[in-house]
C-alpha positions as CSV (number, residue, x, y, z in Angstrom):
1,X,-15.7,156.8,-63.0
2,X,-15.1,155.6,-59.4
3,X,-12.3,153.3,-60.5
4,X,-10.6,156.3,-62.3
5,X,-10.8,158.2,-59.1
6,X,-9.1,155.4,-57.1
7,X,-6.5,155.1,-59.7
8,X,-5.5,158.8,-59.4
9,X,-5.5,158.6,-55.7
10,X,-4.1,155.3,-54.6
11,X,-1.5,152.7,-55.6
12,X,-2.9,150.2,-57.9
13,X,-3.4,147.4,-55.5
14,X,-4.9,149.6,-52.8
15,X,-7.3,151.1,-55.6
16,X,-8.2,147.5,-56.7
17,X,-9.1,146.5,-53.1
18,X,-11.4,149.5,-52.7
19,X,-13.1,148.9,-56.0
20,X,-13.5,145.2,-55.2
21,X,-15.3,146.0,-51.8
22,X,-17.7,148.4,-53.6
23,X,-18.5,145.7,-56.3
24,X,-19.1,143.2,-53.5
25,X,-21.5,145.6,-51.7
26,X,-23.4,146.1,-54.9
27,X,-23.7,142.4,-55.6
28,X,-25.1,141.7,-52.2
29,X,-27.2,144.7,-51.3
30,X,-30.9,143.9,-51.2
31,X,-31.9,147.5,-52.2
32,X,-29.9,147.5,-55.4
33,X,-31.9,146.9,-58.5
34,X,-31.4,143.3,-60.2
35,X,-29.9,144.9,-63.4
36,X,-27.3,146.7,-61.3
37,X,-26.3,143.6,-59.3
38,X,-25.8,141.6,-62.5
39,X,-23.7,144.4,-63.8
40,X,-21.6,144.3,-60.8
41,X,-21.1,140.5,-61.1
42,X,-19.8,140.9,-64.5
43,X,-17.4,143.8,-63.6
44,X,-13.8,143.2,-62.9
45,X,-11.0,145.6,-61.7
46,X,-8.3,147.0,-63.6
47,X,-5.5,144.7,-64.6
48,X,-2.9,144.9,-61.7
49,X,0.7,145.2,-62.5
50,X,3.0,142.5,-60.9
51,X,4.1,143.6,-57.4
52,X,7.8,144.5,-57.5
53,X,9.7,143.4,-54.3
54,X,10.8,146.3,-52.2
55,X,14.6,146.2,-51.8
56,X,16.1,146.8,-48.5
57,X,18.9,149.3,-48.0
58,X,22.2,147.8,-47.2
59,X,23.5,148.2,-43.7
60,X,25.9,150.8,-45.0
61,X,23.3,152.6,-46.9
62,X,20.9,152.7,-43.9
63,X,23.5,153.8,-41.5
64,X,24.6,156.5,-43.9
65,X,21.0,157.8,-44.3
66,X,20.5,157.8,-40.5
67,X,23.6,159.6,-39.7
68,X,23.1,162.3,-42.3
69,X,19.6,162.8,-41.2
70,X,20.6,163.1,-37.5
71,X,23.4,165.5,-38.3
72,X,21.0,167.7,-40.2
73,X,18.5,167.6,-37.4
74,X,21.0,168.4,-34.6
75,X,22.4,171.3,-36.7
76,X,18.9,172.8,-37.3
77,X,18.1,172.3,-33.6
78,X,21.3,174.0,-32.5
79,X,20.6,176.9,-34.8
80,X,16.9,177.3,-33.8
81,X,17.1,176.7,-30.1
82,X,19.5,179.5,-29.6
83,X,17.7,181.9,-31.8
84,X,14.3,181.1,-30.1
85,X,15.9,181.7,-26.6
86,X,17.2,185.1,-27.9
87,X,13.8,186.2,-29.4
88,X,12.0,185.5,-26.1
89,X,14.3,188.0,-24.5
90,X,13.7,190.8,-26.8
91,X,11.9,193.1,-24.3
92,X,14.3,192.4,-21.3
93,X,16.8,195.1,-20.4
94,X,19.4,192.4,-19.9
95,X,19.1,191.1,-23.5
96,X,22.6,190.6,-24.8
97,X,21.7,191.5,-28.4
98,X,18.6,193.7,-28.4
99,X,18.6,194.5,-32.3
100,X,19.1,190.9,-33.2
101,X,16.5,189.7,-30.5
102,X,13.9,192.1,-31.8
103,X,14.4,191.1,-35.3
104,X,14.1,187.5,-34.3
105,X,10.9,188.2,-32.4
106,X,9.4,190.0,-35.5
107,X,10.1,186.9,-37.5
108,X,8.3,184.9,-34.9
109,X,5.2,187.0,-34.9
110,X,5.2,188.8,-38.3
111,X,7.2,186.6,-40.5
112,X,10.3,188.8,-41.1
113,X,12.1,191.8,-39.5
114,X,10.3,195.2,-39.8
115,X,13.7,197.2,-40.1
116,X,16.7,197.2,-42.3
117,X,19.0,196.9,-39.2
118,X,17.0,193.9,-38.1
119,X,17.5,192.2,-41.5
120,X,21.2,193.1,-41.4
121,X,21.5,191.6,-37.9
122,X,20.3,188.3,-39.1
123,X,22.8,188.1,-41.9
124,X,21.0,189.5,-44.8
125,X,23.4,191.3,-47.3
126,X,22.7,195.0,-48.1
127,X,22.1,193.9,-51.7
128,X,19.4,191.6,-50.5
129,X,18.0,194.2,-48.3
130,X,17.8,196.6,-51.3
131,X,16.1,194.0,-53.3
132,X,13.5,193.3,-50.5
133,X,14.7,189.8,-50.2
134,X,16.0,187.6,-47.5
135,X,12.6,186.3,-46.3
136,X,13.7,182.6,-46.3
137,X,17.2,183.4,-45.0
138,X,15.8,185.2,-41.9
139,X,13.1,182.6,-41.2
140,X,15.5,179.8,-41.2
141,X,16.8,181.0,-37.9
142,X,13.6,180.0,-36.4
143,X,12.1,177.5,-38.7
144,X,13.1,174.2,-40.3
145,X,13.2,174.5,-44.1
146,X,11.8,171.7,-46.3
147,X,15.0,169.8,-46.5
148,X,15.4,169.7,-42.7
149,X,11.8,168.6,-42.0
150,X,12.4,165.7,-44.6
151,X,15.5,164.7,-42.4
152,X,13.3,164.8,-39.2
153,X,10.7,162.5,-40.8
154,X,13.5,160.2,-42.1
155,X,15.0,160.1,-38.7
156,X,11.8,159.1,-37.0
157,X,11.2,156.4,-39.6
158,X,14.8,155.1,-39.0
159,X,14.2,154.9,-35.4
160,X,10.9,153.3,-35.4
161,X,10.3,151.4,-38.8
162,X,7.2,153.4,-39.4
163,X,5.3,154.1,-42.6
164,X,5.4,157.8,-44.0
165,X,1.7,158.7,-43.2
166,X,1.7,158.2,-39.5
167,X,5.1,160.0,-39.2
168,X,3.9,163.1,-41.2
169,X,0.6,163.3,-39.1
170,X,2.4,162.6,-35.7
171,X,1.2,165.0,-32.8
172,X,3.6,166.4,-30.2
173,X,5.0,163.7,-28.0
174,X,4.2,163.0,-24.4
175,X,7.3,162.8,-22.2
176,X,6.9,160.5,-19.3
177,X,10.4,161.1,-17.9
178,X,13.9,161.8,-19.4
179,X,14.7,159.1,-21.8
180,X,11.1,157.9,-22.3
181,X,8.8,159.5,-24.9
182,X,5.4,158.4,-26.4
183,X,4.0,159.3,-29.7
184,X,0.3,158.8,-30.1
185,X,0.0,157.8,-33.8
186,X,-2.9,157.6,-36.0
187,X,-3.5,155.8,-39.4
188,X,-7.2,155.9,-40.4
189,X,-6.9,153.2,-43.2
190,X,-6.0,150.7,-40.5
191,X,-9.8,150.8,-39.4
192,X,-11.7,152.3,-36.5
193,X,-10.3,149.8,-33.9
194,X,-6.7,149.8,-34.9
195,X,-6.1,153.3,-36.2
196,X,-4.6,154.7,-33.0
197,X,-1.7,153.3,-31.2
198,X,0.9,154.6,-28.7
199,X,4.5,154.3,-29.8
200,X,6.9,154.4,-26.8
201,X,10.4,155.6,-27.6
202,X,13.3,154.8,-25.2
203,X,16.9,156.0,-25.2
204,X,19.3,153.2,-25.2
205,X,21.3,153.5,-21.9
206,X,24.2,151.2,-23.0
207,X,26.7,151.5,-25.8
208,X,26.8,149.1,-28.8
209,X,29.4,146.4,-29.2
210,X,28.4,145.4,-32.6
211,X,29.3,148.7,-34.4
212,X,25.7,149.7,-34.8
213,X,24.4,153.3,-33.9
214,X,22.9,153.3,-30.4
215,X,19.4,154.4,-30.6
216,X,18.4,157.8,-29.1
217,X,14.9,157.6,-30.1
218,X,13.4,159.6,-27.2
219,X,16.1,162.3,-27.6
220,X,15.4,162.4,-31.3
221,X,11.8,163.2,-30.8
222,X,12.4,165.8,-28.2
223,X,14.9,167.6,-30.4
224,X,12.5,167.5,-33.2
225,X,9.8,169.0,-31.0
226,X,11.9,171.7,-29.6
227,X,13.2,172.7,-33.3
228,X,9.6,173.0,-34.6
229,X,8.2,174.8,-31.6
230,X,8.8,178.4,-32.9
231,X,6.9,177.5,-36.0
232,X,3.9,176.2,-34.0
233,X,4.2,179.5,-32.1
234,X,4.2,181.5,-35.3
235,X,1.1,179.7,-36.6
236,X,-0.6,180.2,-33.1
237,X,-0.1,183.9,-33.4
238,X,-1.9,183.8,-36.6
239,X,-4.9,181.9,-35.2
240,X,-3.6,178.8,-36.8
241,X,-2.5,176.5,-33.9
242,X,-1.6,173.0,-34.6
243,X,-0.6,170.1,-32.4
244,X,1.4,168.4,-35.1
245,X,5.1,167.6,-34.7
246,X,6.4,168.3,-38.1
247,X,6.2,172.0,-39.2
248,X,8.5,173.8,-41.5
249,X,8.9,176.8,-43.5
250,X,8.0,176.7,-47.3
251,X,9.9,180.0,-48.3
252,X,7.7,182.7,-49.5
253,X,4.6,180.6,-49.0
254,X,4.9,180.6,-45.3
255,X,4.9,178.0,-42.6
256,X,3.3,174.8,-43.4
257,X,2.4,171.6,-41.5
258,X,3.7,168.1,-42.8
259,X,6.2,167.6,-45.4
260,X,6.9,169.4,-48.8
261,X,5.9,167.4,-51.8
262,X,9.3,166.7,-53.4
263,X,9.2,165.4,-57.0
264,X,12.2,163.3,-56.0
265,X,13.6,162.5,-52.7
266,X,17.2,163.0,-54.3
267,X,16.8,166.8,-53.9
268,X,17.7,167.6,-50.3
269,X,21.5,168.2,-49.9
270,X,22.0,166.2,-47.0
271,X,21.0,162.9,-48.5
272,X,24.1,160.6,-49.1
273,X,25.4,160.7,-52.6
274,X,24.0,157.9,-54.7
275,X,21.1,157.2,-52.5
276,X,17.5,158.2,-52.8
277,X,14.9,158.3,-50.0
278,X,12.1,155.9,-50.0
279,X,10.2,155.5,-46.7
280,X,9.0,152.0,-47.7
281,X,12.6,150.8,-48.0
282,X,13.4,152.5,-44.7
283,X,10.7,150.7,-43.1
284,X,12.0,147.3,-43.9
285,X,15.6,148.2,-43.4
286,X,15.3,149.1,-39.7
287,X,17.5,146.5,-37.8
288,X,15.2,144.3,-35.9
289,X,12.1,146.2,-36.5
290,X,9.8,147.7,-39.2
291,X,7.9,145.2,-41.3
292,X,5.6,144.2,-38.4
293,X,4.7,147.7,-37.0
294,X,1.5,147.9,-39.1
295,X,-0.2,146.4,-42.0
296,X,1.3,147.8,-45.4
297,X,-2.0,147.1,-47.3
298,X,-4.2,147.9,-44.3
299,X,-5.9,144.3,-44.1
300,X,-5.7,141.8,-41.4
301,X,-4.7,139.1,-43.9
302,X,-1.8,141.2,-45.2
303,X,-0.7,141.8,-41.7
304,X,-0.8,138.3,-40.8
305,X,1.4,137.4,-43.8
306,X,4.0,140.0,-42.7
307,X,4.0,138.3,-39.1
308,X,4.3,135.0,-40.2
309,X,7.2,135.8,-42.7
310,X,9.2,137.8,-40.0
311,X,8.6,136.4,-36.6
312,X,12.0,137.7,-35.4
313,X,11.1,141.2,-36.2
314,X,7.7,140.8,-34.4
315,X,9.4,139.4,-31.3
316,X,12.0,142.2,-31.2
317,X,9.2,144.9,-31.6
318,X,7.3,143.3,-28.7
319,X,10.4,143.1,-26.5
320,X,11.3,146.7,-27.2
321,X,7.7,147.8,-26.4
322,X,7.6,145.8,-23.3
323,X,11.1,147.2,-22.2
324,X,9.7,150.7,-22.5
325,X,6.6,150.0,-20.3
326,X,8.8,148.2,-17.8
327,X,11.2,151.1,-17.5
328,X,8.3,153.5,-16.9
329,X,6.8,151.0,-14.3
330,X,10.2,150.6,-12.5
331,X,10.4,154.4,-12.3
332,X,6.9,154.6,-10.9
333,X,7.7,152.1,-8.2
334,X,10.9,153.7,-7.3
335,X,9.4,157.2,-6.9
336,X,6.0,156.1,-5.2
337,X,5.4,158.2,-2.1
338,X,2.4,156.0,-0.7
339,X,3.3,154.2,2.4
340,X,1.9,150.8,3.4
341,X,0.2,150.5,6.8
342,X,-2.0,148.0,8.7
343,X,-5.7,148.9,9.0
344,X,-5.1,149.5,12.8
345,X,-2.4,152.0,12.0
346,X,-4.5,154.5,10.0
347,X,-7.8,156.2,11.2
348,X,-10.7,155.1,9.0
349,X,-12.1,158.5,9.3
350,X,-9.2,160.0,7.3
351,X,-9.7,157.5,4.3
352,X,-10.0,159.1,0.9
353,X,-11.5,157.2,-2.0
354,X,-8.3,155.2,-2.6
355,X,-5.9,155.9,0.1
356,X,-5.6,157.0,3.7
357,X,-4.5,160.6,4.6
358,X,-2.4,161.2,7.5
359,X,-3.3,165.0,7.6
360,X,-6.5,166.0,5.7
361,X,-6.1,169.6,7.0
362,X,-2.9,170.2,5.3
363,X,-1.9,169.4,1.8
364,X,2.0,169.5,1.4
365,X,1.9,171.6,-1.6
366,X,-0.6,174.3,-0.6
367,X,-0.4,174.1,3.3
368,X,-4.3,174.2,3.2
369,X,-7.0,171.7,3.8
370,X,-7.3,169.0,1.1
371,X,-10.5,168.7,-0.9
372,X,-9.4,166.3,-3.6
373,X,-10.1,163.0,-1.9
374,X,-13.1,162.1,-4.0
375,X,-13.3,164.0,-7.4
376,X,-9.6,164.1,-8.0
377,X,-8.9,161.0,-6.1
378,X,-6.1,159.9,-8.5
379,X,-4.1,162.8,-7.4
380,X,-3.8,161.2,-3.9
381,X,-1.5,158.6,-5.4
382,X,1.3,161.2,-5.8
383,X,0.8,162.8,-2.2
384,X,3.4,162.3,0.6
385,X,0.4,162.1,3.0
386,X,-1.0,159.0,1.3
387,X,-0.8,155.6,2.7
388,X,-2.5,152.4,1.5
389,X,-4.2,150.0,3.9
390,X,-5.9,146.5,3.2
391,X,-9.4,147.8,3.8
392,X,-9.1,150.2,0.8
393,X,-7.6,147.5,-1.6
394,X,-11.2,146.7,-3.1
395,X,-11.5,150.2,-4.1
396,X,-8.1,150.3,-5.6
397,X,-8.9,147.2,-7.6
398,X,-12.1,148.7,-8.7
399,X,-10.4,151.9,-9.9
400,X,-7.7,149.7,-11.8
401,X,-10.6,147.8,-13.5
402,X,-12.4,151.0,-14.5
403,X,-9.2,152.6,-15.9
404,X,-8.4,149.5,-18.0
405,X,-12.1,149.6,-19.5
406,X,-11.7,153.2,-20.3
407,X,-8.2,152.5,-21.9
408,X,-10.1,150.5,-24.7
409,X,-12.8,153.2,-25.6
410,X,-10.6,156.4,-25.1
411,X,-7.6,155.7,-27.4
412,X,-4.7,158.2,-27.3
413,X,-6.6,160.4,-24.9
414,X,-6.2,157.9,-22.1
415,X,-2.4,158.0,-22.1
416,X,-2.5,161.8,-21.7
417,X,-5.0,161.6,-18.8
418,X,-4.6,158.5,-16.9
419,X,-1.3,156.6,-17.9
420,X,0.9,158.1,-15.1
421,X,-1.8,157.7,-12.4
422,X,-2.6,154.2,-13.6
423,X,1.0,152.9,-13.4
424,X,1.1,154.5,-9.8
425,X,-2.0,152.7,-8.8
426,X,-0.7,149.4,-10.0
427,X,2.5,150.0,-8.0
428,X,0.4,150.6,-4.9
429,X,-1.7,147.5,-5.4
430,X,1.5,145.5,-5.8
431,X,2.6,146.5,-2.2
432,X,-0.3,144.4,-0.8
433,X,0.3,140.7,-0.4
434,X,-1.2,138.2,-3.0
435,X,-3.5,136.8,-0.1
436,X,-4.8,140.5,0.5
437,X,-5.4,141.0,-3.2
438,X,-7.2,137.7,-3.5
439,X,-9.5,138.5,-0.5
440,X,-10.3,142.0,-1.9
441,X,-11.2,140.8,-5.4
442,X,-14.6,139.6,-4.3
443,X,-15.6,143.2,-3.3
444,X,-14.6,145.0,-6.4
445,X,-17.9,145.3,-8.0
446,X,-19.5,147.1,-5.0
447,X,-16.9,150.0,-5.4
448,X,-17.1,150.4,-9.4
449,X,-20.1,152.8,-9.2
450,X,-18.3,155.2,-6.8
451,X,-15.2,155.1,-8.9
452,X,-17.3,155.9,-12.1
453,X,-19.2,158.7,-10.3
454,X,-15.8,160.2,-9.1
455,X,-14.4,160.3,-12.7
456,X,-17.6,161.9,-14.0
457,X,-17.7,164.4,-11.2
458,X,-21.1,163.0,-10.1
459,X,-22.5,162.8,-6.7
460,X,-22.1,159.1,-5.5
461,X,-25.0,156.9,-4.4
């Protein structure tokens, strides 16, 4: 029975929603026999239990959970980072600990040291060596264990107020600059038009005066990515590459992606006494965020009810996201190499697609002639030879329009490919006066085909 399958896979209310959708489709489908439609009209889903309200953690409980998770992640990072660095020096004549380094390298590529002296160098006792044990003990030098990867997931949830599923499936982050990271998250049950979204993580630059922990969200993600990098390298050496952020060692089973399936969130030793880990409770307990990050029940109506019931959290979330984008935009403006010239100051023969080039015969980075003015035209925005002039403004506005259109269709891939150049382009356009921008707007449509051709590496018309 389909409803039995749903009941075994989903929570009662989610299963009831799916079953109700199926019944509705059967009732209204013109290709379904009349008898089946009549049957569907008489069907009702399972009796639903009353929803129990999810209780927030107290401020003290939440702070204790976040602090304990952070300590665990930091300790694991310190252990793994040094060991990974040493493993990468195993074949250097200047390696300070050659036996230990070789043993760590063997863990990295084969799962465990291949010699007794290697096992001993990693702290395995002689008794354990004789019993052919020590696999998990030696792997902990390079891989998170199940308890530590749980701490990493909890810490991400504490920073961002996210549900468990996007945390578990999170890919490696994109670093825009120190202190600004981006996680491109995915939750299929949100639907095809809302399943992907970028989560911008920013380190707080100022201390807190109210006794709360200062958020180091970007640093947190970077540390977790560094601590799990050896595990990804191990999987890659076995032909099992993964782009996922959370990877851990499951003892004799080997390296796994995601989180272990704990029967109880009380098992990890780092969890504060008297507290159990519940990601739903974490999500609604994040100070000033959480409940409006995404719809718990994956429907617009439920999402709207969260928004209406917690407008303060929604406003704070929007402000934080805007702050991250604004910081990135400010950094782009400050580092922009493109100069502003009048049309008469720049030879039109040296115009590339978006900017004027002061010396097409010499790229500053290669000292050779430049050949990237069309098919790689976005790279010109980062070149010291580049200048913007009013006659090129229509092309720049056309490029901005095309990139914004692509953002809607490309999802997370857009951030990786175009985000940095897009913000640089916006900063270039801002350097022209409002009058110049208004005059150029009428010519934008003329240049869109060339912009599209360049992005597709096609010959322009």
